[in-house]
PDB file of all heavy atoms in Angstrom:
ATOM      1  N   MET A   1       0.820  -1.123  -0.012  1.00  0.00           N
ATOM      2  CA  MET A   1       0.009   0.053  -0.047  1.00  0.00           C
ATOM      3  C   MET A   1       0.891   1.238   0.007  1.00  0.00           C
ATOM      4  O   MET A   1       1.846   1.328   0.835  1.00  0.00           O
ATOM      5  CB  MET A   1      -0.851  -0.028   1.221  1.00  0.00           C
ATOM      6  CG  MET A   1      -1.809   1.215   1.318  1.00  0.00           C
ATOM      7  SD  MET A   1      -2.923   1.182   2.717  1.00  0.00           S
ATOM      8  CE  MET A   1      -4.097   0.035   2.133  1.00  0.00           C
ATOM      9  N   PRO A   2       0.607   2.240  -0.859  1.00  0.00           N
ATOM     10  CA  PRO A   2       1.495   3.403  -0.947  1.00  0.00           C
ATOM     11  C   PRO A   2       1.196   4.270   0.364  1.00  0.00           C
ATOM     12  O   PRO A   2       0.189   4.303   0.944  1.00  0.00           O
ATOM     13  CB  PRO A   2       1.030   4.142  -2.150  1.00  0.00           C
ATOM     14  CG  PRO A   2      -0.372   3.636  -2.428  1.00  0.00           C
ATOM     15  CD  PRO A   2      -0.355   2.192  -1.898  1.00  0.00           C
ATOM     16  N   ILE A   3       2.287   5.051   0.653  1.00  0.00           N
ATOM     17  CA  ILE A   3       2.187   5.930   1.870  1.00  0.00           C
ATOM     18  C   ILE A   3       1.799   7.343   1.330  1.00  0.00           C
ATOM     19  O   ILE A   3       2.458   7.882   0.440  1.00  0.00           O
ATOM     20  CB  ILE A   3       3.514   5.971   2.555  1.00  0.00           C
ATOM     21  CG1 ILE A   3       3.867   4.681   3.083  1.00  0.00           C
ATOM     22  CG2 ILE A   3       3.521   7.031   3.678  1.00  0.00           C
ATOM     23  CD1 ILE A   3       5.227   4.541   3.808  1.00  0.00           C
ATOM     24  N   PHE A   4       0.747   7.920   1.838  1.00  0.00           N
ATOM     25  CA  PHE A   4       0.241   9.170   1.342  1.00  0.00           C
ATOM     26  C   PHE A   4       0.720  10.342   2.286  1.00  0.00           C
ATOM     27  O   PHE A   4       0.742  11.444   1.809  1.00  0.00           O
ATOM     28  CB  PHE A   4      -1.294   9.207   1.379  1.00  0.00           C
ATOM     29  CG  PHE A   4      -1.884   8.278   0.326  1.00  0.00           C
ATOM     30  CD1 PHE A   4      -2.416   7.023   0.658  1.00  0.00           C
ATOM     31  CD2 PHE A   4      -1.853   8.643  -1.028  1.00  0.00           C
ATOM     32  CE1 PHE A   4      -2.963   6.171  -0.313  1.00  0.00           C
ATOM     33  CE2 PHE A   4      -2.367   7.774  -2.010  1.00  0.00           C
ATOM     34  CZ  PHE A   4      -2.936   6.523  -1.614  1.00  0.00           C
ATOM     35  N   PHE A   5       0.952  10.044   3.521  1.00  0.00           N
ATOM     36  CA  PHE A   5       1.365  11.109   4.457  1.00  0.00           C
ATOM     37  C   PHE A   5       2.647  10.665   5.192  1.00  0.00           C
ATOM     38  O   PHE A   5       2.833   9.448   5.436  1.00  0.00           O
ATOM     39  CB  PHE A   5       0.304  11.389   5.526  1.00  0.00           C
ATOM     40  CG  PHE A   5      -1.040  11.740   4.959  1.00  0.00           C
ATOM     41  CD1 PHE A   5      -2.047  10.874   4.794  1.00  0.00           C
ATOM     42  CD2 PHE A   5      -1.229  13.057   4.480  1.00  0.00           C
ATOM     43  CE1 PHE A   5      -3.222  11.275   4.242  1.00  0.00           C
ATOM     44  CE2 PHE A   5      -2.442  13.449   3.965  1.00  0.00           C
ATOM     45  CZ  PHE A   5      -3.412  12.570   3.841  1.00  0.00           C
ATOM     46  N   LYS A   6       3.435  11.648   5.624  1.00  0.00           N
ATOM     47  CA  LYS A   6       4.536  11.326   6.417  1.00  0.00           C
ATOM     48  C   LYS A   6       3.981  10.839   7.856  1.00  0.00           C
ATOM     49  O   LYS A   6       2.969  11.231   8.271  1.00  0.00           O
ATOM     50  CB  LYS A   6       5.445  12.513   6.633  1.00  0.00           C
ATOM     51  CG  LYS A   6       6.098  12.992   5.482  1.00  0.00           C
ATOM     52  CD  LYS A   6       6.984  14.187   5.806  1.00  0.00           C
ATOM     53  CE  LYS A   6       7.626  14.764   4.525  1.00  0.00           C
ATOM     54  NZ  LYS A   6       8.381  15.971   4.844  1.00  0.00           N
ATOM     55  N   ASN A   7       4.784  10.010   8.498  1.00  0.00           N
ATOM     56  CA  ASN A   7       4.358   9.430   9.774  1.00  0.00           C
ATOM     57  C   ASN A   7       4.004  10.559  10.833  1.00  0.00           C
ATOM     58  O   ASN A   7       3.008  10.459  11.490  1.00  0.00           O
ATOM     59  CB  ASN A   7       5.325   8.469  10.392  1.00  0.00           C
ATOM     60  CG  ASN A   7       4.797   7.758  11.553  1.00  0.00           C
ATOM     61  OD1 ASN A   7       3.606   7.409  11.590  1.00  0.00           O
ATOM     62  ND2 ASN A   7       5.559   7.589  12.501  1.00  0.00           N
ATOM     63  N   GLU A   8       4.857  11.641  10.820  1.00  0.00           N
ATOM     64  CA  GLU A   8       4.688  12.768  11.776  1.00  0.00           C
ATOM     65  C   GLU A   8       3.343  13.511  11.517  1.00  0.00           C
ATOM     66  O   GLU A   8       2.633  13.907  12.391  1.00  0.00           O
ATOM     67  CB  GLU A   8       5.807  13.683  11.866  1.00  0.00           C
ATOM     68  CG  GLU A   8       6.160  14.299  10.587  1.00  0.00           C
ATOM     69  CD  GLU A   8       7.589  14.033  10.229  1.00  0.00           C
ATOM     70  OE1 GLU A   8       8.359  13.270  10.681  1.00  0.00           O
ATOM     71  OE2 GLU A   8       8.064  14.785   9.254  1.00  0.00           O
ATOM     72  N   THR A   9       2.975  13.614  10.120  1.00  0.00           N
ATOM     73  CA  THR A   9       1.798  14.349   9.787  1.00  0.00           C
ATOM     74  C   THR A   9       0.605  13.501  10.261  1.00  0.00           C
ATOM     75  O   THR A   9      -0.398  14.040  10.735  1.00  0.00           O
ATOM     76  CB  THR A   9       1.718  14.552   8.224  1.00  0.00           C
ATOM     77  OG1 THR A   9       2.844  15.262   7.894  1.00  0.00           O
ATOM     78  CG2 THR A   9       0.475  15.236   7.875  1.00  0.00           C
ATOM     79  N   PHE A  10       0.656  12.233  10.081  1.00  0.00           N
ATOM     80  CA  PHE A  10      -0.427  11.289  10.412  1.00  0.00           C
ATOM     81  C   PHE A  10      -0.661  11.269  11.984  1.00  0.00           C
ATOM     82  O   PHE A  10      -1.777  11.410  12.441  1.00  0.00           O
ATOM     83  CB  PHE A  10      -0.139   9.869   9.939  1.00  0.00           C
ATOM     84  CG  PHE A  10      -1.157   8.823  10.328  1.00  0.00           C
ATOM     85  CD1 PHE A  10      -2.376   8.894   9.676  1.00  0.00           C
ATOM     86  CD2 PHE A  10      -0.988   7.884  11.304  1.00  0.00           C
ATOM     87  CE1 PHE A  10      -3.439   8.023  10.000  1.00  0.00           C
ATOM     88  CE2 PHE A  10      -1.920   7.033  11.591  1.00  0.00           C
ATOM     89  CZ  PHE A  10      -3.161   7.035  10.902  1.00  0.00           C
ATOM     90  N   GLN A  11       0.466  11.266  12.635  1.00  0.00           N
ATOM     91  CA  GLN A  11       0.303  11.332  14.172  1.00  0.00           C
ATOM     92  C   GLN A  11      -0.309  12.608  14.675  1.00  0.00           C
ATOM     93  O   GLN A  11      -1.151  12.630  15.596  1.00  0.00           O
ATOM     94  CB  GLN A  11       1.699  11.147  14.818  1.00  0.00           C
ATOM     95  CG  GLN A  11       2.303   9.710  14.570  1.00  0.00           C
ATOM     96  CD  GLN A  11       1.416   8.660  15.159  1.00  0.00           C
ATOM     97  OE1 GLN A  11       0.671   8.748  16.193  1.00  0.00           O
ATOM     98  NE2 GLN A  11       1.305   7.512  14.310  1.00  0.00           N
ATOM     99  N   LYS A  12       0.094  13.722  14.004  1.00  0.00           N
ATOM    100  CA  LYS A  12      -0.405  15.106  14.354  1.00  0.00           C
ATOM    101  C   LYS A  12      -1.958  15.026  14.105  1.00  0.00           C
ATOM    102  O   LYS A  12      -2.772  15.598  14.890  1.00  0.00           O
ATOM    103  CB  LYS A  12       0.265  16.201  13.598  1.00  0.00           C
ATOM    104  CG  LYS A  12      -0.180  17.547  13.933  1.00  0.00           C
ATOM    105  CD  LYS A  12       0.145  17.930  15.348  1.00  0.00           C
ATOM    106  CE  LYS A  12      -0.191  19.323  15.570  1.00  0.00           C
ATOM    107  NZ  LYS A  12       0.007  19.761  16.983  1.00  0.00           N
ATOM    108  N   ALA A  13      -2.360  14.543  12.972  1.00  0.00           N
ATOM    109  CA  ALA A  13      -3.779  14.508  12.603  1.00  0.00           C
ATOM    110  C   ALA A  13      -4.504  13.640  13.655  1.00  0.00           C
ATOM    111  O   ALA A  13      -5.663  13.985  14.086  1.00  0.00           O
ATOM    112  CB  ALA A  13      -3.944  13.921  11.201  1.00  0.00           C
ATOM    113  N   LYS A  14      -4.004  12.521  14.029  1.00  0.00           N
ATOM    114  CA  LYS A  14      -4.637  11.637  15.014  1.00  0.00           C
ATOM    115  C   LYS A  14      -4.795  12.382  16.333  1.00  0.00           C
ATOM    116  O   LYS A  14      -5.857  12.292  17.022  1.00  0.00           O
ATOM    117  CB  LYS A  14      -3.857  10.463  15.266  1.00  0.00           C
ATOM    118  CG  LYS A  14      -4.102   9.310  14.250  1.00  0.00           C
ATOM    119  CD  LYS A  14      -3.324   8.005  14.487  1.00  0.00           C
ATOM    120  CE  LYS A  14      -3.390   7.473  15.895  1.00  0.00           C
ATOM    121  NZ  LYS A  14      -2.662   6.288  16.042  1.00  0.00           N
ATOM    122  N   GLU A  15      -3.750  13.132  16.794  1.00  0.00           N
ATOM    123  CA  GLU A  15      -3.863  13.919  18.004  1.00  0.00           C
ATOM    124  C   GLU A  15      -4.954  15.008  17.901  1.00  0.00           C
ATOM    125  O   GLU A  15      -5.719  15.157  18.842  1.00  0.00           O
ATOM    126  CB  GLU A  15      -2.490  14.605  18.321  1.00  0.00           C
ATOM    127  CG  GLU A  15      -1.445  13.619  18.663  1.00  0.00           C
ATOM    128  CD  GLU A  15      -0.084  14.222  18.726  1.00  0.00           C
ATOM    129  OE1 GLU A  15       0.045  15.556  18.709  1.00  0.00           O
ATOM    130  OE2 GLU A  15       0.940  13.585  18.907  1.00  0.00           O
ATOM    131  N   MET A  16      -4.989  15.654  16.729  1.00  0.00           N
ATOM    132  CA  MET A  16      -6.026  16.694  16.568  1.00  0.00           C
ATOM    133  C   MET A  16      -7.485  16.145  16.633  1.00  0.00           C
ATOM    134  O   MET A  16      -8.386  16.699  17.249  1.00  0.00           O
ATOM    135  CB  MET A  16      -5.923  17.439  15.298  1.00  0.00           C
ATOM    136  CG  MET A  16      -4.584  18.262  15.327  1.00  0.00           C
ATOM    137  SD  MET A  16      -4.161  18.948  13.669  1.00  0.00           S
ATOM    138  CE  MET A  16      -5.398  20.197  13.550  1.00  0.00           C
ATOM    139  N   LEU A  17      -7.639  14.986  16.026  1.00  0.00           N
ATOM    140  CA  LEU A  17      -8.966  14.304  16.045  1.00  0.00           C
ATOM    141  C   LEU A  17      -9.325  13.860  17.450  1.00  0.00           C
ATOM    142  O   LEU A  17     -10.472  13.997  17.844  1.00  0.00           O
ATOM    143  CB  LEU A  17      -8.981  13.151  15.055  1.00  0.00           C
ATOM    144  CG  LEU A  17      -8.997  13.477  13.600  1.00  0.00           C
ATOM    145  CD1 LEU A  17      -8.862  12.279  12.748  1.00  0.00           C
ATOM    146  CD2 LEU A  17     -10.336  14.216  13.227  1.00  0.00           C
ATOM    147  N   ALA A  18      -8.371  13.331  18.190  1.00  0.00           N
ATOM    148  CA  ALA A  18      -8.589  12.903  19.574  1.00  0.00           C
ATOM    149  C   ALA A  18      -9.009  14.104  20.411  1.00  0.00           C
ATOM    150  O   ALA A  18      -9.897  13.995  21.315  1.00  0.00           O
ATOM    151  CB  ALA A  18      -7.431  12.137  20.074  1.00  0.00           C
ATOM    152  N   ALA A  19      -8.379  15.292  20.264  1.00  0.00           N
ATOM    153  CA  ALA A  19      -8.661  16.470  21.030  1.00  0.00           C
ATOM    154  C   ALA A  19     -10.087  16.942  20.754  1.00  0.00           C
ATOM    155  O   ALA A  19     -10.649  17.498  21.692  1.00  0.00           O
ATOM    156  CB  ALA A  19      -7.639  17.503  20.744  1.00  0.00           C
ATOM    157  N   ARG A  20     -10.479  16.769  19.515  1.00  0.00           N
ATOM    158  CA  ARG A  20     -11.915  17.236  19.162  1.00  0.00           C
ATOM    159  C   ARG A  20     -12.989  16.229  19.408  1.00  0.00           C
ATOM    160  O   ARG A  20     -14.131  16.599  19.194  1.00  0.00           O
ATOM    161  CB  ARG A  20     -11.938  17.730  17.679  1.00  0.00           C
ATOM    162  CG  ARG A  20     -11.073  18.876  17.451  1.00  0.00           C
ATOM    163  CD  ARG A  20     -11.313  19.395  15.993  1.00  0.00           C
ATOM    164  NE  ARG A  20     -10.868  18.394  15.078  1.00  0.00           N
ATOM    165  CZ  ARG A  20     -11.067  18.530  13.766  1.00  0.00           C
ATOM    166  NH1 ARG A  20     -11.685  19.586  13.344  1.00  0.00           N
ATOM    167  NH2 ARG A  20     -10.626  17.630  12.891  1.00  0.00           N
ATOM    168  N   LYS A  21     -12.628  15.009  19.780  1.00  0.00           N
ATOM    169  CA  LYS A  21     -13.613  13.965  19.849  1.00  0.00           C
ATOM    170  C   LYS A  21     -14.848  14.280  20.725  1.00  0.00           C
ATOM    171  O   LYS A  21     -15.963  14.079  20.308  1.00  0.00           O
ATOM    172  CB  LYS A  21     -12.962  12.679  20.339  1.00  0.00           C
ATOM    173  CG  LYS A  21     -13.839  11.488  20.268  1.00  0.00           C
ATOM    174  CD  LYS A  21     -13.061  10.290  20.699  1.00  0.00           C
ATOM    175  CE  LYS A  21     -13.977   9.057  20.574  1.00  0.00           C
ATOM    176  NZ  LYS A  21     -13.259   7.801  20.820  1.00  0.00           N
ATOM    177  N   ASN A  22     -14.647  14.828  21.882  1.00  0.00           N
ATOM    178  CA  ASN A  22     -15.689  15.067  22.821  1.00  0.00           C
ATOM    179  C   ASN A  22     -16.014  16.514  22.900  1.00  0.00           C
ATOM    180  O   ASN A  22     -16.692  16.972  23.847  1.00  0.00           O
ATOM    181  CB  ASN A  22     -15.359  14.524  24.205  1.00  0.00           C
ATOM    182  CG  ASN A  22     -15.296  13.060  24.217  1.00  0.00           C
ATOM    183  OD1 ASN A  22     -16.124  12.375  23.574  1.00  0.00           O
ATOM    184  ND2 ASN A  22     -14.346  12.461  24.863  1.00  0.00           N
ATOM    185  N   PHE A  23     -15.700  17.381  22.000  1.00  0.00           N
ATOM    186  CA  PHE A  23     -15.881  18.701  22.015  1.00  0.00           C
ATOM    187  C   PHE A  23     -17.431  18.960  21.830  1.00  0.00           C
ATOM    188  O   PHE A  23     -18.126  18.549  20.929  1.00  0.00           O
ATOM    189  CB  PHE A  23     -15.208  19.531  20.891  1.00  0.00           C
ATOM    190  CG  PHE A  23     -15.399  21.031  20.876  1.00  0.00           C
ATOM    191  CD1 PHE A  23     -14.680  21.725  21.793  1.00  0.00           C
ATOM    192  CD2 PHE A  23     -16.229  21.601  20.012  1.00  0.00           C
ATOM    193  CE1 PHE A  23     -14.963  23.101  21.921  1.00  0.00           C
ATOM    194  CE2 PHE A  23     -16.431  23.038  19.993  1.00  0.00           C
ATOM    195  CZ  PHE A  23     -15.761  23.707  20.937  1.00  0.00           C
ATOM    196  N   GLY A  24     -18.045  19.614  22.869  1.00  0.00           N
ATOM    197  CA  GLY A  24     -19.467  19.846  22.754  1.00  0.00           C
ATOM    198  C   GLY A  24     -20.310  18.772  23.311  1.00  0.00           C
ATOM    199  O   GLY A  24     -21.563  18.921  23.358  1.00  0.00           O
ATOM    200  N   ALA A  25     -19.724  17.685  23.766  1.00  0.00           N
ATOM    201  CA  ALA A  25     -20.526  16.575  24.203  1.00  0.00           C
ATOM    202  C   ALA A  25     -21.131  16.971  25.573  1.00  0.00           C
ATOM    203  O   ALA A  25     -20.569  17.652  26.403  1.00  0.00           O
ATOM    204  CB  ALA A  25     -19.618  15.334  24.417  1.00  0.00           C
ATOM    205  N   ASN A  26     -22.379  16.467  25.770  1.00  0.00           N
ATOM    206  CA  ASN A  26     -23.083  16.691  27.082  1.00  0.00           C
ATOM    207  C   ASN A  26     -23.378  18.126  27.381  1.00  0.00           C
ATOM    208  O   ASN A  26     -23.407  18.545  28.552  1.00  0.00           O
ATOM    209  CB  ASN A  26     -22.322  16.033  28.271  1.00  0.00           C
ATOM    210  CG  ASN A  26     -22.083  14.558  28.131  1.00  0.00           C
ATOM    211  OD1 ASN A  26     -23.040  13.818  27.601  1.00  0.00           O
ATOM    212  ND2 ASN A  26     -20.968  14.101  28.492  1.00  0.00           N
ATOM    213  N   LYS A  27     -23.606  18.939  26.346  1.00  0.00           N
ATOM    214  CA  LYS A  27     -23.937  20.328  26.595  1.00  0.00           C
ATOM    215  C   LYS A  27     -25.416  20.710  26.187  1.00  0.00           C
ATOM    216  O   LYS A  27     -25.755  21.807  26.206  1.00  0.00           O
ATOM    217  CB  LYS A  27     -22.977  21.238  25.792  1.00  0.00           C
ATOM    218  CG  LYS A  27     -21.639  21.239  26.365  1.00  0.00           C
ATOM    219  CD  LYS A  27     -20.750  22.294  25.695  1.00  0.00           C
ATOM    220  CE  LYS A  27     -19.391  22.241  26.358  1.00  0.00           C
ATOM    221  NZ  LYS A  27     -18.627  23.488  26.115  1.00  0.00           N
ATOM    222  N   ALA A  28     -26.109  19.654  25.828  1.00  0.00           N
ATOM    223  CA  ALA A  28     -27.534  19.842  25.495  1.00  0.00           C
ATOM    224  C   ALA A  28     -28.346  20.420  26.702  1.00  0.00           C
ATOM    225  O   ALA A  28     -28.167  19.962  27.810  1.00  0.00           O
ATOM    226  CB  ALA A  28     -28.134  18.490  25.000  1.00  0.00           C
ATOM    227  N   LYS A  29     -29.139  21.376  26.395  1.00  0.00           N
ATOM    228  CA  LYS A  29     -29.989  21.998  27.385  1.00  0.00           C
ATOM    229  C   LYS A  29     -31.358  21.273  27.600  1.00  0.00           C
ATOM    230  O   LYS A  29     -32.078  21.462  28.511  1.00  0.00           O
ATOM    231  CB  LYS A  29     -30.216  23.448  27.076  1.00  0.00           C
ATOM    232  CG  LYS A  29     -28.921  24.238  27.141  1.00  0.00           C
ATOM    233  CD  LYS A  29     -29.157  25.647  26.906  1.00  0.00           C
ATOM    234  CE  LYS A  29     -28.018  26.450  27.242  1.00  0.00           C
ATOM    235  NZ  LYS A  29     -27.073  26.948  26.428  1.00  0.00           N
ATOM    236  N   GLU A  30     -31.653  20.390  26.678  1.00  0.00           N
ATOM    237  CA  GLU A  30     -32.932  19.658  26.660  1.00  0.00           C
ATOM    238  C   GLU A  30     -32.605  18.147  26.796  1.00  0.00           C
ATOM    239  O   GLU A  30     -31.578  17.694  26.343  1.00  0.00           O
ATOM    240  CB  GLU A  30     -33.728  19.872  25.400  1.00  0.00           C
ATOM    241  CG  GLU A  30     -34.071  21.350  25.178  1.00  0.00           C
ATOM    242  CD  GLU A  30     -35.092  21.954  26.093  1.00  0.00           C
ATOM    243  OE1 GLU A  30     -35.885  21.052  26.600  1.00  0.00           O
ATOM    244  OE2 GLU A  30     -35.109  23.137  26.377  1.00  0.00           O
ATOM    245  N   ILE A  31     -33.567  17.399  27.331  1.00  0.00           N
ATOM    246  CA  ILE A  31     -33.503  15.973  27.405  1.00  0.00           C
ATOM    247  C   ILE A  31     -34.360  15.454  26.339  1.00  0.00           C
ATOM    248  O   ILE A  31     -35.576  15.706  26.271  1.00  0.00           O
ATOM    249  CB  ILE A  31     -33.875  15.466  28.791  1.00  0.00           C
ATOM    250  CG1 ILE A  31     -32.955  15.991  29.877  1.00  0.00           C
ATOM    251  CG2 ILE A  31     -33.867  13.887  28.805  1.00  0.00           C
ATOM    252  CD1 ILE A  31     -33.290  15.678  31.221  1.00  0.00           C
ATOM    253  N   TYR A  32     -33.827  14.681  25.442  1.00  0.00           N
ATOM    254  CA  TYR A  32     -34.557  14.210  24.292  1.00  0.00           C
ATOM    255  C   TYR A  32     -34.910  12.670  24.554  1.00  0.00           C
ATOM    256  O   TYR A  32     -34.045  11.889  24.867  1.00  0.00           O
ATOM    257  CB  TYR A  32     -33.803  14.236  23.037  1.00  0.00           C
ATOM    258  CG  TYR A  32     -33.577  15.741  22.660  1.00  0.00           C
ATOM    259  CD1 TYR A  32     -32.250  16.229  22.853  1.00  0.00           C
ATOM    260  CD2 TYR A  32     -34.558  16.422  21.989  1.00  0.00           C
ATOM    261  CE1 TYR A  32     -31.988  17.597  22.520  1.00  0.00           C
ATOM    262  CE2 TYR A  32     -34.296  17.763  21.663  1.00  0.00           C
ATOM    263  CZ  TYR A  32     -33.048  18.356  21.901  1.00  0.00           C
ATOM    264  OH  TYR A  32     -32.767  19.638  21.572  1.00  0.00           O
ATOM    265  N   LEU A  33     -36.222  12.364  24.545  1.00  0.00           N
ATOM    266  CA  LEU A  33     -36.666  11.017  24.855  1.00  0.00           C
ATOM    267  C   LEU A  33     -36.074   9.917  23.990  1.00  0.00           C
ATOM    268  O   LEU A  33     -35.887   8.772  24.466  1.00  0.00           O
ATOM    269  CB  LEU A  33     -38.183  10.938  24.944  1.00  0.00           C
ATOM    270  CG  LEU A  33     -38.883  11.773  25.908  1.00  0.00           C
ATOM    271  CD1 LEU A  33     -40.366  11.772  25.714  1.00  0.00           C
ATOM    272  CD2 LEU A  33     -38.540  11.428  27.282  1.00  0.00           C
ATOM    273  N   LEU A  34     -35.851  10.210  22.766  1.00  0.00           N
ATOM    274  CA  LEU A  34     -35.438   9.126  21.792  1.00  0.00           C
ATOM    275  C   LEU A  34     -33.886   9.279  21.592  1.00  0.00           C
ATOM    276  O   LEU A  34     -33.328   8.576  20.637  1.00  0.00           O
ATOM    277  CB  LEU A  34     -36.161   9.334  20.407  1.00  0.00           C
ATOM    278  CG  LEU A  34     -37.743   9.176  20.556  1.00  0.00           C
ATOM    279  CD1 LEU A  34     -38.361   9.432  19.219  1.00  0.00           C
ATOM    280  CD2 LEU A  34     -38.003   7.771  21.072  1.00  0.00           C
ATOM    281  N   SER A  35     -33.198  10.062  22.324  1.00  0.00           N
ATOM    282  CA  SER A  35     -31.798  10.208  22.197  1.00  0.00           C
ATOM    283  C   SER A  35     -31.018   8.811  22.291  1.00  0.00           C
ATOM    284  O   SER A  35     -31.264   8.157  23.241  1.00  0.00           O
ATOM    285  CB  SER A  35     -31.173  11.185  23.229  1.00  0.00           C
ATOM    286  OG  SER A  35     -29.862  11.310  23.023  1.00  0.00           O
ATOM    287  N   GLY A  36     -30.256   8.527  21.305  1.00  0.00           N
ATOM    288  CA  GLY A  36     -29.538   7.235  21.291  1.00  0.00           C
ATOM    289  C   GLY A  36     -30.331   6.069  20.938  1.00  0.00           C
ATOM    290  O   GLY A  36     -29.809   4.904  20.889  1.00  0.00           O
ATOM    291  N   LEU A  37     -31.622   6.212  20.575  1.00  0.00           N
ATOM    292  CA  LEU A  37     -32.495   5.100  20.199  1.00  0.00           C
ATOM    293  C   LEU A  37     -32.845   5.009  18.776  1.00  0.00           C
ATOM    294  O   LEU A  37     -33.268   3.960  18.272  1.00  0.00           O
ATOM    295  CB  LEU A  37     -33.812   5.173  21.037  1.00  0.00           C
ATOM    296  CG  LEU A  37     -33.681   5.161  22.561  1.00  0.00           C
ATOM    297  CD1 LEU A  37     -34.981   5.327  23.235  1.00  0.00           C
ATOM    298  CD2 LEU A  37     -33.063   3.837  22.938  1.00  0.00           C
ATOM    299  N   ILE A  38     -32.632   6.078  17.928  1.00  0.00           N
ATOM    300  CA  ILE A  38     -32.953   6.078  16.536  1.00  0.00           C
ATOM    301  C   ILE A  38     -31.634   6.083  15.802  1.00  0.00           C
ATOM    302  O   ILE A  38     -30.811   6.903  15.959  1.00  0.00           O
ATOM    303  CB  ILE A  38     -33.823   7.360  16.216  1.00  0.00           C
ATOM    304  CG1 ILE A  38     -35.096   7.209  17.013  1.00  0.00           C
ATOM    305  CG2 ILE A  38     -34.072   7.322  14.712  1.00  0.00           C
ATOM    306  CD1 ILE A  38     -35.988   8.479  16.857  1.00  0.00           C
ATOM    307  N   PHE A  39     -31.567   5.162  14.781  1.00  0.00           N
ATOM    308  CA  PHE A  39     -30.381   4.989  14.004  1.00  0.00           C
ATOM    309  C   PHE A  39     -30.736   5.076  12.484  1.00  0.00           C
ATOM    310  O   PHE A  39     -31.815   4.705  12.148  1.00  0.00           O
ATOM    311  CB  PHE A  39     -29.664   3.661  14.302  1.00  0.00           C
ATOM    312  CG  PHE A  39     -29.159   3.605  15.692  1.00  0.00           C
ATOM    313  CD1 PHE A  39     -30.047   3.077  16.720  1.00  0.00           C
ATOM    314  CD2 PHE A  39     -27.830   4.060  16.004  1.00  0.00           C
ATOM    315  CE1 PHE A  39     -29.587   3.062  18.034  1.00  0.00           C
ATOM    316  CE2 PHE A  39     -27.472   3.989  17.379  1.00  0.00           C
ATOM    317  CZ  PHE A  39     -28.305   3.490  18.365  1.00  0.00           C
ATOM    318  N   CYS A  40     -29.747   5.425  11.730  1.00  0.00           N
ATOM    319  CA  CYS A  40     -29.967   5.453  10.245  1.00  0.00           C
ATOM    320  C   CYS A  40     -30.160   4.033   9.720  1.00  0.00           C
ATOM    321  O   CYS A  40     -29.430   3.107  10.076  1.00  0.00           O
ATOM    322  CB  CYS A  40     -28.733   6.087   9.619  1.00  0.00           C
ATOM    323  SG  CYS A  40     -28.707   6.073   7.747  1.00  0.00           S
ATOM    324  N   VAL A  41     -31.120   3.863   8.885  1.00  0.00           N
ATOM    325  CA  VAL A  41     -31.414   2.548   8.289  1.00  0.00           C
ATOM    326  C   VAL A  41     -30.972   2.506   6.790  1.00  0.00           C
ATOM    327  O   VAL A  41     -31.192   1.457   6.189  1.00  0.00           O
ATOM    328  CB  VAL A  41     -32.872   2.096   8.425  1.00  0.00           C
ATOM    329  CG1 VAL A  41     -33.363   1.944   9.865  1.00  0.00           C
ATOM    330  CG2 VAL A  41     -33.763   3.180   7.715  1.00  0.00           C
ATOM    331  N   GLY A  42     -30.281   3.467   6.458  1.00  0.00           N
ATOM    332  CA  GLY A  42     -29.813   3.555   5.008  1.00  0.00           C
ATOM    333  C   GLY A  42     -28.505   2.770   4.812  1.00  0.00           C
ATOM    334  O   GLY A  42     -27.920   2.835   3.734  1.00  0.00           O
ATOM    335  N   GLY A  43     -28.064   2.142   5.824  1.00  0.00           N
ATOM    336  CA  GLY A  43     -26.834   1.306   5.634  1.00  0.00           C
ATOM    337  C   GLY A  43     -25.645   1.759   6.527  1.00  0.00           C
ATOM    338  O   GLY A  43     -24.787   0.971   6.797  1.00  0.00           O
ATOM    339  N   CYS A  44     -25.736   3.032   7.104  1.00  0.00           N
ATOM    340  CA  CYS A  44     -24.559   3.434   7.801  1.00  0.00           C
ATOM    341  C   CYS A  44     -24.689   3.130   9.332  1.00  0.00           C
ATOM    342  O   CYS A  44     -23.741   2.967   9.963  1.00  0.00           O
ATOM    343  CB  CYS A  44     -24.266   4.954   7.567  1.00  0.00           C
ATOM    344  SG  CYS A  44     -25.535   6.087   8.225  1.00  0.00           S
ATOM    345  N   GLY A  45     -25.950   3.066   9.838  1.00  0.00           N
ATOM    346  CA  GLY A  45     -26.164   2.771  11.219  1.00  0.00           C
ATOM    347  C   GLY A  45     -25.853   3.755  12.203  1.00  0.00           C
ATOM    348  O   GLY A  45     -25.810   3.563  13.415  1.00  0.00           O
ATOM    349  N   VAL A  46     -25.569   5.040  11.775  1.00  0.00           N
ATOM    350  CA  VAL A  46     -25.151   6.147  12.641  1.00  0.00           C
ATOM    351  C   VAL A  46     -26.393   6.648  13.447  1.00  0.00           C
ATOM    352  O   VAL A  46     -27.518   6.665  12.926  1.00  0.00           O
ATOM    353  CB  VAL A  46     -24.527   7.255  11.831  1.00  0.00           C
ATOM    354  CG1 VAL A  46     -24.310   8.532  12.690  1.00  0.00           C
ATOM    355  CG2 VAL A  46     -23.309   6.864  11.169  1.00  0.00           C
ATOM    356  N   ALA A  47     -26.209   6.983  14.733  1.00  0.00           N
ATOM    357  CA  ALA A  47     -27.278   7.431  15.575  1.00  0.00           C
ATOM    358  C   ALA A  47     -27.750   8.790  15.039  1.00  0.00           C
ATOM    359  O   ALA A  47     -26.936   9.679  14.683  1.00  0.00           O
ATOM    360  CB  ALA A  47     -26.747   7.574  17.021  1.00  0.00           C
ATOM    361  N   MET A  48     -29.047   8.976  14.992  1.00  0.00           N
ATOM    362  CA  MET A  48     -29.632  10.228  14.523  1.00  0.00           C
ATOM    363  C   MET A  48     -29.575  11.277  15.655  1.00  0.00           C
ATOM    364  O   MET A  48     -29.642  11.002  16.783  1.00  0.00           O
ATOM    365  CB  MET A  48     -31.068   9.969  14.074  1.00  0.00           C
ATOM    366  CG  MET A  48     -31.264   8.968  13.007  1.00  0.00           C
ATOM    367  SD  MET A  48     -30.442   9.314  11.495  1.00  0.00           S
ATOM    368  CE  MET A  48     -31.585  10.383  10.741  1.00  0.00           C
ATOM    369  N   GLN A  49     -29.472  12.568  15.222  1.00  0.00           N
ATOM    370  CA  GLN A  49     -29.390  13.641  16.209  1.00  0.00           C
ATOM    371  C   GLN A  49     -30.515  14.627  15.912  1.00  0.00           C
ATOM    372  O   GLN A  49     -31.004  14.716  14.774  1.00  0.00           O
ATOM    373  CB  GLN A  49     -28.080  14.328  16.143  1.00  0.00           C
ATOM    374  CG  GLN A  49     -26.902  13.465  16.377  1.00  0.00           C
ATOM    375  CD  GLN A  49     -25.598  14.123  16.195  1.00  0.00           C
ATOM    376  OE1 GLN A  49     -25.526  15.388  15.998  1.00  0.00           O
ATOM    377  NE2 GLN A  49     -24.499  13.392  16.188  1.00  0.00           N
ATOM    378  N   GLY A  50     -30.802  15.514  16.908  1.00  0.00           N
ATOM    379  CA  GLY A  50     -31.730  16.508  16.562  1.00  0.00           C
ATOM    380  C   GLY A  50     -32.610  16.931  17.708  1.00  0.00           C
ATOM    381  O   GLY A  50     -32.522  16.453  18.817  1.00  0.00           O
TER     382      GLY A  50
END
């Protein structure tokens, strides 16, 4: 497999993604009854938000 990025660039990107992972989590001012219960059925399976 060809290498697209230098190892140090890849590591920096991983650190940046990890730092942003929980940004804004648990700041909702409302409690949603269906939170975490509805998922995309189009094939991706990602939890719906809103």
